[in-house]
PDB file of N, H, CA, C and O in Angstrom:
ATOM      1  N   MET A   1      54.304 -33.811  36.431  1.00  0.00           N
ATOM      2  CA  MET A   1      53.977 -32.389  36.179  1.00  0.00           C
ATOM      3  C   MET A   1      55.390 -31.840  35.528  1.00  0.00           C
ATOM      4  O   MET A   1      56.476 -32.162  36.009  1.00  0.00           O
ATOM      5  N   ALA A   2      55.267 -31.032  34.457  1.00  0.00           N
ATOM      6  H   ALA A   2      54.385 -30.771  34.066  1.00  0.00           H
ATOM      7  CA  ALA A   2      56.594 -30.682  33.589  1.00  0.00           C
ATOM      8  C   ALA A   2      56.997 -29.412  34.464  1.00  0.00           C
ATOM      9  O   ALA A   2      56.132 -28.695  34.968  1.00  0.00           O
ATOM     10  N   LYS A   3      58.316 -29.187  34.609  1.00  0.00           N
ATOM     11  H   LYS A   3      59.018 -29.769  34.200  1.00  0.00           H
ATOM     12  CA  LYS A   3      58.896 -27.944  35.202  1.00  0.00           C
ATOM     13  C   LYS A   3      58.617 -26.787  34.304  1.00  0.00           C
ATOM     14  O   LYS A   3      58.710 -26.970  33.090  1.00  0.00           O
ATOM     15  N   GLU A   4      58.283 -25.609  34.772  1.00  0.00           N
ATOM     16  H   GLU A   4      58.208 -25.460  35.758  1.00  0.00           H
ATOM     17  CA  GLU A   4      58.202 -24.360  33.927  1.00  0.00           C
ATOM     18  C   GLU A   4      59.746 -23.991  33.469  1.00  0.00           C
ATOM     19  O   GLU A   4      60.697 -24.204  34.221  1.00  0.00           O
ATOM     20  N   LYS A   5      59.869 -23.502  32.351  1.00  0.00           N
ATOM     21  H   LYS A   5      59.096 -23.329  31.740  1.00  0.00           H
ATOM     22  CA  LYS A   5      60.967 -22.940  31.817  1.00  0.00           C
ATOM     23  C   LYS A   5      61.414 -21.538  32.430  1.00  0.00           C
ATOM     24  O   LYS A   5      60.618 -20.599  32.385  1.00  0.00           O
ATOM     25  N   ARG A   6      62.392 -21.416  32.874  1.00  0.00           N
ATOM     26  H   ARG A   6      63.038 -22.179  32.911  1.00  0.00           H
ATOM     27  CA  ARG A   6      62.903 -20.120  33.613  1.00  0.00           C
ATOM     28  C   ARG A   6      62.893 -18.908  32.520  1.00  0.00           C
ATOM     29  O   ARG A   6      62.467 -17.778  32.759  1.00  0.00           O
ATOM     30  N   PHE A   7      63.456 -19.359  31.239  1.00  0.00           N
ATOM     31  H   PHE A   7      63.802 -20.277  31.045  1.00  0.00           H
ATOM     32  CA  PHE A   7      63.574 -18.118  30.193  1.00  0.00           C
ATOM     33  C   PHE A   7      62.772 -18.659  29.213  1.00  0.00           C
ATOM     34  O   PHE A   7      62.587 -19.858  29.008  1.00  0.00           O
ATOM     35  N   GLU A   8      62.146 -17.406  28.414  1.00  0.00           N
ATOM     36  H   GLU A   8      62.296 -16.431  28.580  1.00  0.00           H
ATOM     37  CA  GLU A   8      61.431 -17.802  27.238  1.00  0.00           C
ATOM     38  C   GLU A   8      61.828 -16.985  26.156  1.00  0.00           C
ATOM     39  O   GLU A   8      62.151 -15.869  26.565  1.00  0.00           O
ATOM     40  N   LYS A   9      61.935 -17.120  24.856  1.00  0.00           N
ATOM     41  H   LYS A   9      61.673 -18.026  24.524  1.00  0.00           H
ATOM     42  CA  LYS A   9      62.387 -16.439  23.819  1.00  0.00           C
ATOM     43  C   LYS A   9      61.214 -15.888  23.379  1.00  0.00           C
ATOM     44  O   LYS A   9      60.252 -16.621  23.152  1.00  0.00           O
ATOM     45  N   VAL A  10      61.138 -14.424  23.190  1.00  0.00           N
ATOM     46  H   VAL A  10      61.920 -13.828  23.374  1.00  0.00           H
ATOM     47  CA  VAL A  10      59.962 -13.617  22.755  1.00  0.00           C
ATOM     48  C   VAL A  10      60.176 -12.908  21.612  1.00  0.00           C
ATOM     49  O   VAL A  10      59.256 -12.280  21.087  1.00  0.00           O
ATOM     50  N   HIS A  11      61.505 -12.937  21.069  1.00  0.00           N
ATOM     51  H   HIS A  11      62.252 -13.447  21.495  1.00  0.00           H
ATOM     52  CA  HIS A  11      61.540 -12.163  19.816  1.00  0.00           C
ATOM     53  C   HIS A  11      62.896 -12.747  19.003  1.00  0.00           C
ATOM     54  O   HIS A  11      63.897 -13.019  19.666  1.00  0.00           O
ATOM     55  N   SER A  12      62.891 -12.894  17.819  1.00  0.00           N
ATOM     56  H   SER A  12      62.078 -12.673  17.281  1.00  0.00           H
ATOM     57  CA  SER A  12      63.956 -13.459  17.044  1.00  0.00           C
ATOM     58  C   SER A  12      63.996 -12.730  15.737  1.00  0.00           C
ATOM     59  O   SER A  12      63.033 -12.815  14.975  1.00  0.00           O
ATOM     60  N   ASP A  13      65.168 -11.940  15.396  1.00  0.00           N
ATOM     61  H   ASP A  13      65.950 -11.871  16.015  1.00  0.00           H
ATOM     62  CA  ASP A  13      65.418 -10.877  14.484  1.00  0.00           C
ATOM     63  C   ASP A  13      65.928 -11.595  13.273  1.00  0.00           C
ATOM     64  O   ASP A  13      67.112 -11.391  13.004  1.00  0.00           O
ATOM     65  N   GLY A  14      65.226 -12.428  12.467  1.00  0.00           N
ATOM     66  H   GLY A  14      64.264 -12.594  12.686  1.00  0.00           H
ATOM     67  CA  GLY A  14      65.616 -13.086  11.383  1.00  0.00           C
ATOM     68  C   GLY A  14      66.459 -14.419  11.561  1.00  0.00           C
ATOM     69  O   GLY A  14      67.111 -14.557  12.595  1.00  0.00           O
ATOM     70  N   ALA A  15      66.464 -15.355  10.633  1.00  0.00           N
ATOM     71  H   ALA A  15      65.934 -15.243   9.793  1.00  0.00           H
ATOM     72  CA  ALA A  15      67.016 -16.524  10.763  1.00  0.00           C
ATOM     73  C   ALA A  15      68.455 -16.645  11.014  1.00  0.00           C
ATOM     74  O   ALA A  15      68.932 -17.527  11.729  1.00  0.00           O
ATOM     75  N   MET A  16      69.255 -15.593  10.312  1.00  0.00           N
ATOM     76  H   MET A  16      68.868 -14.876   9.731  1.00  0.00           H
ATOM     77  CA  MET A  16      70.543 -15.712  10.390  1.00  0.00           C
ATOM     78  C   MET A  16      71.262 -14.699  11.148  1.00  0.00           C
ATOM     79  O   MET A  16      72.483 -14.703  11.303  1.00  0.00           O
ATOM     80  N   SER A  17      70.338 -13.701  11.684  1.00  0.00           N
ATOM     81  H   SER A  17      69.346 -13.698  11.558  1.00  0.00           H
ATOM     82  CA  SER A  17      71.194 -12.449  12.400  1.00  0.00           C
ATOM     83  C   SER A  17      71.599 -13.038  13.735  1.00  0.00           C
ATOM     84  O   SER A  17      72.622 -12.526  14.191  1.00  0.00           O
ATOM     85  N   GLY A  18      71.084 -13.926  14.423  1.00  0.00           N
ATOM     86  H   GLY A  18      70.253 -14.342  14.052  1.00  0.00           H
ATOM     87  CA  GLY A  18      71.544 -14.348  15.804  1.00  0.00           C
ATOM     88  C   GLY A  18      70.871 -13.276  16.980  1.00  0.00           C
ATOM     89  O   GLY A  18      71.167 -13.424  18.166  1.00  0.00           O
ATOM     90  N   CYS A  19      70.146 -12.428  16.629  1.00  0.00           N
ATOM     91  H   CYS A  19      69.906 -12.307  15.666  1.00  0.00           H
ATOM     92  CA  CYS A  19      69.903 -11.414  17.768  1.00  0.00           C
ATOM     93  C   CYS A  19      68.447 -11.830  18.332  1.00  0.00           C
ATOM     94  O   CYS A  19      67.446 -11.850  17.616  1.00  0.00           O
ATOM     95  N   GLU A  20      68.452 -12.111  19.504  1.00  0.00           N
ATOM     96  H   GLU A  20      69.265 -12.094  20.086  1.00  0.00           H
ATOM     97  CA  GLU A  20      67.029 -12.672  20.164  1.00  0.00           C
ATOM     98  C   GLU A  20      66.718 -11.540  21.393  1.00  0.00           C
ATOM     99  O   GLU A  20      67.555 -10.711  21.751  1.00  0.00           O
ATOM    100  N   ILE A  21      65.704 -11.632  21.824  1.00  0.00           N
ATOM    101  H   ILE A  21      65.024 -12.305  21.533  1.00  0.00           H
ATOM    102  CA  ILE A  21      65.023 -11.285  23.324  1.00  0.00           C
ATOM    103  C   ILE A  21      64.630 -12.402  23.939  1.00  0.00           C
ATOM    104  O   ILE A  21      63.855 -13.223  23.449  1.00  0.00           O
ATOM    105  N   TRP A  22      65.207 -12.481  25.155  1.00  0.00           N
ATOM    106  H   TRP A  22      65.837 -11.814  25.553  1.00  0.00           H
ATOM    107  CA  TRP A  22      64.752 -13.517  26.065  1.00  0.00           C
ATOM    108  C   TRP A  22      64.034 -12.735  27.246  1.00  0.00           C
ATOM    109  O   TRP A  22      64.339 -11.561  27.454  1.00  0.00           O
ATOM    110  N   VAL A  23      63.007 -13.433  28.082  1.00  0.00           N
ATOM    111  H   VAL A  23      62.759 -14.387  27.913  1.00  0.00           H
ATOM    112  CA  VAL A  23      62.431 -13.068  29.230  1.00  0.00           C
ATOM    113  C   VAL A  23      62.682 -13.949  30.225  1.00  0.00           C
ATOM    114  O   VAL A  23      62.607 -15.146  29.949  1.00  0.00           O
ATOM    115  N   ASP A  24      63.027 -13.540  31.573  1.00  0.00           N
ATOM    116  H   ASP A  24      63.088 -12.568  31.798  1.00  0.00           H
ATOM    117  CA  ASP A  24      63.016 -14.432  32.695  1.00  0.00           C
ATOM    118  C   ASP A  24      61.277 -14.451  33.133  1.00  0.00           C
ATOM    119  O   ASP A  24      60.546 -13.520  33.470  1.00  0.00           O
ATOM    120  N   THR A  25      61.041 -15.682  32.994  1.00  0.00           N
ATOM    121  H   THR A  25      61.634 -16.439  32.720  1.00  0.00           H
ATOM    122  CA  THR A  25      59.424 -15.866  33.241  1.00  0.00           C
ATOM    123  C   THR A  25      59.345 -15.555  34.865  1.00  0.00           C
ATOM    124  O   THR A  25      58.277 -15.009  35.141  1.00  0.00           O
ATOM    125  N   GLN A  26      60.062 -15.730  35.818  1.00  0.00           N
ATOM    126  H   GLN A  26      60.929 -16.174  35.594  1.00  0.00           H
ATOM    127  CA  GLN A  26      59.928 -15.357  37.140  1.00  0.00           C
ATOM    128  C   GLN A  26      59.801 -13.818  37.675  1.00  0.00           C
ATOM    129  O   GLN A  26      59.122 -13.390  38.609  1.00  0.00           O
ATOM    130  N   THR A  27      60.677 -13.119  36.776  1.00  0.00           N
ATOM    131  H   THR A  27      61.228 -13.466  36.018  1.00  0.00           H
ATOM    132  CA  THR A  27      60.824 -11.744  37.120  1.00  0.00           C
ATOM    133  C   THR A  27      60.340 -10.659  35.938  1.00  0.00           C
ATOM    134  O   THR A  27      60.200  -9.464  36.198  1.00  0.00           O
ATOM    135  N   GLY A  28      60.122 -11.176  34.720  1.00  0.00           N
ATOM    136  H   GLY A  28      60.236 -12.147  34.509  1.00  0.00           H
ATOM    137  CA  GLY A  28      59.704 -10.414  33.601  1.00  0.00           C
ATOM    138  C   GLY A  28      60.699  -9.443  33.004  1.00  0.00           C
ATOM    139  O   GLY A  28      60.326  -8.653  32.137  1.00  0.00           O
ATOM    140  N   VAL A  29      62.138  -9.473  33.499  1.00  0.00           N
ATOM    141  H   VAL A  29      62.441 -10.114  34.204  1.00  0.00           H
ATOM    142  CA  VAL A  29      63.149  -8.855  33.008  1.00  0.00           C
ATOM    143  C   VAL A  29      63.558  -9.360  31.552  1.00  0.00           C
ATOM    144  O   VAL A  29      63.616 -10.564  31.301  1.00  0.00           O
ATOM    145  N   GLN A  30      63.825  -8.428  30.655  1.00  0.00           N
ATOM    146  H   GLN A  30      63.778  -7.450  30.858  1.00  0.00           H
ATOM    147  CA  GLN A  30      64.141  -8.743  29.094  1.00  0.00           C
ATOM    148  C   GLN A  30      65.768  -8.777  29.206  1.00  0.00           C
ATOM    149  O   GLN A  30      66.478  -8.130  29.976  1.00  0.00           O
ATOM    150  N   TYR A  31      66.126  -9.675  28.263  1.00  0.00           N
ATOM    151  H   TYR A  31      65.549 -10.201  27.638  1.00  0.00           H
ATOM    152  CA  TYR A  31      67.814  -9.913  28.029  1.00  0.00           C
ATOM    153  C   TYR A  31      67.720  -9.818  26.407  1.00  0.00           C
ATOM    154  O   TYR A  31      66.810 -10.300  25.732  1.00  0.00           O
ATOM    155  N   PHE A  32      68.817  -9.117  25.934  1.00  0.00           N
ATOM    156  H   PHE A  32      69.556  -8.725  26.483  1.00  0.00           H
ATOM    157  CA  PHE A  32      69.297  -9.364  24.496  1.00  0.00           C
ATOM    158  C   PHE A  32      70.332 -10.301  24.512  1.00  0.00           C
ATOM    159  O   PHE A  32      71.265 -10.262  25.314  1.00  0.00           O
ATOM    160  N   PHE A  33      70.147 -11.367  23.410  1.00  0.00           N
ATOM    161  H   PHE A  33      69.389 -11.400  22.758  1.00  0.00           H
ATOM    162  CA  PHE A  33      71.200 -12.154  23.212  1.00  0.00           C
ATOM    163  C   PHE A  33      71.671 -12.099  21.774  1.00  0.00           C
ATOM    164  O   PHE A  33      70.823 -11.913  20.901  1.00  0.00           O
ATOM    165  N   HIS A  34      72.900 -12.239  21.459  1.00  0.00           N
ATOM    166  H   HIS A  34      73.588 -12.390  22.168  1.00  0.00           H
ATOM    167  CA  HIS A  34      73.423 -12.137  20.127  1.00  0.00           C
ATOM    168  C   HIS A  34      74.525 -13.167  20.080  1.00  0.00           C
ATOM    169  O   HIS A  34      75.376 -13.198  20.969  1.00  0.00           O
ATOM    170  N   ALA A  35      74.533 -14.106  18.953  1.00  0.00           N
ATOM    171  H   ALA A  35      73.842 -14.081  18.231  1.00  0.00           H
ATOM    172  CA  ALA A  35      75.407 -15.307  18.746  1.00  0.00           C
ATOM    173  C   ALA A  35      75.831 -14.943  17.347  1.00  0.00           C
ATOM    174  O   ALA A  35      75.135 -14.391  16.495  1.00  0.00           O
ATOM    175  N   SER A  36      77.222 -15.383  17.233  1.00  0.00           N
ATOM    176  H   SER A  36      77.787 -15.831  17.926  1.00  0.00           H
ATOM    177  CA  SER A  36      78.004 -14.966  15.932  1.00  0.00           C
ATOM    178  C   SER A  36      78.929 -16.238  16.000  1.00  0.00           C
ATOM    179  O   SER A  36      79.603 -16.427  17.013  1.00  0.00           O
ATOM    180  N   GLY A  37      78.974 -17.145  14.901  1.00  0.00           N
ATOM    181  H   GLY A  37      78.426 -16.991  14.078  1.00  0.00           H
ATOM    182  CA  GLY A  37      79.868 -18.183  15.182  1.00  0.00           C
ATOM    183  C   GLY A  37      80.050 -18.773  16.292  1.00  0.00           C
ATOM    184  O   GLY A  37      78.987 -19.162  16.777  1.00  0.00           O
ATOM    185  N   TYR A  38      81.077 -19.035  16.983  1.00  0.00           N
ATOM    186  H   TYR A  38      81.940 -18.719  16.589  1.00  0.00           H
ATOM    187  CA  TYR A  38      81.404 -19.898  18.155  1.00  0.00           C
ATOM    188  C   TYR A  38      81.097 -18.869  19.437  1.00  0.00           C
ATOM    189  O   TYR A  38      81.135 -19.237  20.611  1.00  0.00           O
ATOM    190  N   ALA A  39      80.820 -17.665  19.046  1.00  0.00           N
ATOM    191  H   ALA A  39      80.789 -17.366  18.093  1.00  0.00           H
ATOM    192  CA  ALA A  39      80.880 -16.775  20.266  1.00  0.00           C
ATOM    193  C   ALA A  39      79.362 -16.301  20.493  1.00  0.00           C
ATOM    194  O   ALA A  39      78.549 -16.537  19.600  1.00  0.00           O
ATOM    195  N   GLY A  40      78.980 -15.676  21.599  1.00  0.00           N
ATOM    196  H   GLY A  40      79.641 -15.484  22.325  1.00  0.00           H
ATOM    197  CA  GLY A  40      77.641 -15.076  22.027  1.00  0.00           C
ATOM    198  C   GLY A  40      77.801 -14.193  23.257  1.00  0.00           C
ATOM    199  O   GLY A  40      78.802 -14.177  23.974  1.00  0.00           O
ATOM    200  N   GLY A  41      76.774 -13.508  23.410  1.00  0.00           N
ATOM    201  H   GLY A  41      75.961 -13.521  22.827  1.00  0.00           H
ATOM    202  CA  GLY A  41      76.542 -12.835  24.558  1.00  0.00           C
ATOM    203  C   GLY A  41      75.214 -12.339  24.901  1.00  0.00           C
ATOM    204  O   GLY A  41      74.325 -12.018  24.112  1.00  0.00           O
ATOM    205  N   MET A  42      75.187 -12.314  26.336  1.00  0.00           N
ATOM    206  H   MET A  42      75.909 -12.575  26.976  1.00  0.00           H
ATOM    207  CA  MET A  42      73.566 -11.744  26.882  1.00  0.00           C
ATOM    208  C   MET A  42      73.896 -10.711  27.753  1.00  0.00           C
ATOM    209  O   MET A  42      74.876 -10.617  28.492  1.00  0.00           O
ATOM    210  N   THR A  43      72.934  -9.923  27.576  1.00  0.00           N
ATOM    211  H   THR A  43      72.138  -9.999  26.975  1.00  0.00           H
ATOM    212  CA  THR A  43      72.832  -8.513  28.451  1.00  0.00           C
ATOM    213  C   THR A  43      71.410  -8.214  28.694  1.00  0.00           C
ATOM    214  O   THR A  43      70.464  -8.463  27.947  1.00  0.00           O
ATOM    215  N   VAL A  44      71.397  -7.582  29.971  1.00  0.00           N
ATOM    216  H   VAL A  44      72.165  -7.380  30.578  1.00  0.00           H
ATOM    217  CA  VAL A  44      70.110  -7.086  30.454  1.00  0.00           C
ATOM    218  C   VAL A  44      69.650  -5.666  29.596  1.00  0.00           C
ATOM    219  O   VAL A  44      70.459  -4.773  29.341  1.00  0.00           O
ATOM    220  N   LEU A  45      68.206  -5.624  29.200  1.00  0.00           N
ATOM    221  H   LEU A  45      67.549  -6.349  29.407  1.00  0.00           H
ATOM    222  CA  LEU A  45      67.977  -4.428  28.512  1.00  0.00           C
ATOM    223  C   LEU A  45      67.349  -3.444  29.531  1.00  0.00           C
ATOM    224  O   LEU A  45      66.593  -3.810  30.431  1.00  0.00           O
ATOM    225  N   VAL A  46      67.715  -2.208  29.318  1.00  0.00           N
ATOM    226  H   VAL A  46      68.329  -1.911  28.587  1.00  0.00           H
ATOM    227  CA  VAL A  46      67.462  -1.234  30.426  1.00  0.00           C
ATOM    228  C   VAL A  46      66.698   0.064  29.757  1.00  0.00           C
ATOM    229  O   VAL A  46      66.842   0.292  28.556  1.00  0.00           O
ATOM    230  N   ASP A  47      66.014   0.761  30.454  1.00  0.00           N
ATOM    231  H   ASP A  47      65.897   0.575  31.429  1.00  0.00           H
ATOM    232  CA  ASP A  47      65.397   1.940  30.041  1.00  0.00           C
ATOM    233  C   ASP A  47      66.266   3.283  30.039  1.00  0.00           C
ATOM    234  O   ASP A  47      67.455   3.094  30.296  1.00  0.00           O
ATOM    235  N   ALA A  48      65.968   4.314  29.848  1.00  0.00           N
ATOM    236  H   ALA A  48      65.002   4.467  29.639  1.00  0.00           H
ATOM    237  CA  ALA A  48      66.672   5.530  29.714  1.00  0.00           C
ATOM    238  C   ALA A  48      67.221   5.929  31.079  1.00  0.00           C
ATOM    239  O   ALA A  48      68.192   6.683  31.144  1.00  0.00           O
ATOM    240  N   GLU A  49      66.536   5.369  32.346  1.00  0.00           N
ATOM    241  H   GLU A  49      65.747   4.756  32.293  1.00  0.00           H
ATOM    242  CA  GLU A  49      67.060   5.503  33.810  1.00  0.00           C
ATOM    243  C   GLU A  49      67.761   4.541  34.046  1.00  0.00           C
ATOM    244  O   GLU A  49      68.166   4.452  35.205  1.00  0.00           O
ATOM    245  N   GLY A  50      68.126   3.578  33.158  1.00  0.00           N
ATOM    246  H   GLY A  50      67.796   3.650  32.216  1.00  0.00           H
ATOM    247  CA  GLY A  50      68.895   2.497  33.789  1.00  0.00           C
ATOM    248  C   GLY A  50      68.192   1.178  34.507  1.00  0.00           C
ATOM    249  O   GLY A  50      68.800   0.160  34.839  1.00  0.00           O
ATOM    250  N   LYS A  51      67.039   1.379  34.641  1.00  0.00           N
ATOM    251  H   LYS A  51      66.546   2.206  34.371  1.00  0.00           H
ATOM    252  CA  LYS A  51      66.218   0.310  35.343  1.00  0.00           C
ATOM    253  C   LYS A  51      65.833  -0.817  34.127  1.00  0.00           C
ATOM    254  O   LYS A  51      65.539  -0.524  32.968  1.00  0.00           O
ATOM    255  N   PRO A  52      65.914  -2.169  34.698  1.00  0.00           N
ATOM    256  CA  PRO A  52      65.582  -3.282  33.751  1.00  0.00           C
ATOM    257  C   PRO A  52      64.245  -3.007  32.867  1.00  0.00           C
ATOM    258  O   PRO A  52      63.288  -2.405  33.354  1.00  0.00           O
ATOM    259  N   LEU A  53      64.252  -3.471  31.592  1.00  0.00           N
ATOM    260  H   LEU A  53      65.030  -3.960  31.197  1.00  0.00           H
ATOM    261  CA  LEU A  53      62.858  -3.442  31.017  1.00  0.00           C
ATOM    262  C   LEU A  53      62.058  -4.549  31.270  1.00  0.00           C
ATOM    263  O   LEU A  53      62.582  -5.614  30.946  1.00  0.00           O
ATOM    264  N   LEU A  54      60.769  -4.627  31.829  1.00  0.00           N
ATOM    265  H   LEU A  54      60.343  -3.761  32.092  1.00  0.00           H
ATOM    266  CA  LEU A  54      60.044  -5.693  32.050  1.00  0.00           C
ATOM    267  C   LEU A  54      59.088  -5.866  30.921  1.00  0.00           C
ATOM    268  O   LEU A  54      58.596  -4.945  30.269  1.00  0.00           O
ATOM    269  N   TYR A  55      58.860  -7.236  30.745  1.00  0.00           N
ATOM    270  H   TYR A  55      59.260  -7.984  31.275  1.00  0.00           H
ATOM    271  CA  TYR A  55      58.038  -7.662  29.566  1.00  0.00           C
ATOM    272  C   TYR A  55      56.519  -7.895  29.933  1.00  0.00           C
ATOM    273  O   TYR A  55      56.238  -8.528  30.951  1.00  0.00           O
ATOM    274  N   ARG A  56      55.608  -7.420  29.162  1.00  0.00           N
ATOM    275  H   ARG A  56      55.836  -6.906  28.335  1.00  0.00           H
ATOM    276  CA  ARG A  56      54.332  -7.665  29.284  1.00  0.00           C
ATOM    277  C   ARG A  56      53.755  -8.068  28.056  1.00  0.00           C
ATOM    278  O   ARG A  56      53.710  -7.319  27.080  1.00  0.00           O
ATOM    279  N   ARG A  57      53.264  -9.350  28.068  1.00  0.00           N
ATOM    280  H   ARG A  57      53.301  -9.959  28.861  1.00  0.00           H
ATOM    281  CA  ARG A  57      52.746 -10.241  26.921  1.00  0.00           C
ATOM    282  C   ARG A  57      51.510  -9.500  26.506  1.00  0.00           C
ATOM    283  O   ARG A  57      50.687  -9.157  27.355  1.00  0.00           O
ATOM    284  N   THR A  58      51.330  -9.208  25.074  1.00  0.00           N
ATOM    285  H   THR A  58      51.998  -9.487  24.384  1.00  0.00           H
ATOM    286  CA  THR A  58      50.164  -8.768  24.566  1.00  0.00           C
ATOM    287  C   THR A  58      49.436  -9.832  24.013  1.00  0.00           C
ATOM    288  O   THR A  58      50.138 -10.798  23.718  1.00  0.00           O
ATOM    289  N   PRO A  59      48.092  -9.954  23.758  1.00  0.00           N
ATOM    290  CA  PRO A  59      47.161 -10.955  23.258  1.00  0.00           C
ATOM    291  C   PRO A  59      47.756 -11.277  21.801  1.00  0.00           C
ATOM    292  O   PRO A  59      47.877 -12.449  21.444  1.00  0.00           O
ATOM    293  N   ASP A  60      48.075 -10.353  21.082  1.00  0.00           N
ATOM    294  H   ASP A  60      47.977  -9.401  21.372  1.00  0.00           H
ATOM    295  CA  ASP A  60      48.640 -10.527  19.730  1.00  0.00           C
ATOM    296  C   ASP A  60      50.223 -11.068  19.534  1.00  0.00           C
ATOM    297  O   ASP A  60      50.657 -11.250  18.397  1.00  0.00           O
ATOM    298  N   ALA A  61      50.880 -11.260  20.478  1.00  0.00           N
ATOM    299  H   ALA A  61      50.527 -11.112  21.401  1.00  0.00           H
ATOM    300  CA  ALA A  61      52.307 -11.628  20.671  1.00  0.00           C
ATOM    301  C   ALA A  61      52.529 -12.777  19.827  1.00  0.00           C
ATOM    302  O   ALA A  61      51.697 -13.667  20.004  1.00  0.00           O
ATOM    303  N   PRO A  62      53.414 -13.013  18.960  1.00  0.00           N
ATOM    304  CA  PRO A  62      53.665 -14.347  18.406  1.00  0.00           C
ATOM    305  C   PRO A  62      54.520 -15.255  19.352  1.00  0.00           C
ATOM    306  O   PRO A  62      55.314 -14.877  20.214  1.00  0.00           O
ATOM    307  N   GLU A  63      54.244 -16.312  19.064  1.00  0.00           N
ATOM    308  H   GLU A  63      53.599 -16.619  18.364  1.00  0.00           H
ATOM    309  CA  GLU A  63      55.000 -17.548  19.857  1.00  0.00           C
ATOM    310  C   GLU A  63      56.381 -17.766  19.105  1.00  0.00           C
ATOM    311  O   GLU A  63      56.325 -17.935  17.886  1.00  0.00           O
ATOM    312  N   TYR A  64      57.546 -17.774  19.700  1.00  0.00           N
ATOM    313  H   TYR A  64      57.592 -17.637  20.690  1.00  0.00           H
ATOM    314  CA  TYR A  64      58.777 -18.226  19.036  1.00  0.00           C
ATOM    315  C   TYR A  64      59.349 -19.545  19.618  1.00  0.00           C
ATOM    316  O   TYR A  64      60.378 -20.031  19.149  1.00  0.00           O
TER     317      TYR A  64
END
């Protein structure tokens, strides 16, 4: 039986931009990731109150 992946990429903004949104499959928390050259960074996405944004898959969501 294959082990389920902890993180899933749910959005990618263009081939060259390096901006992606990843979701923790166990908690639903969304993370923003940006890569540029040899550097990159990831941070949690939060709402106006500072609470982590949770991901809810819609039926028409594309696969990345």
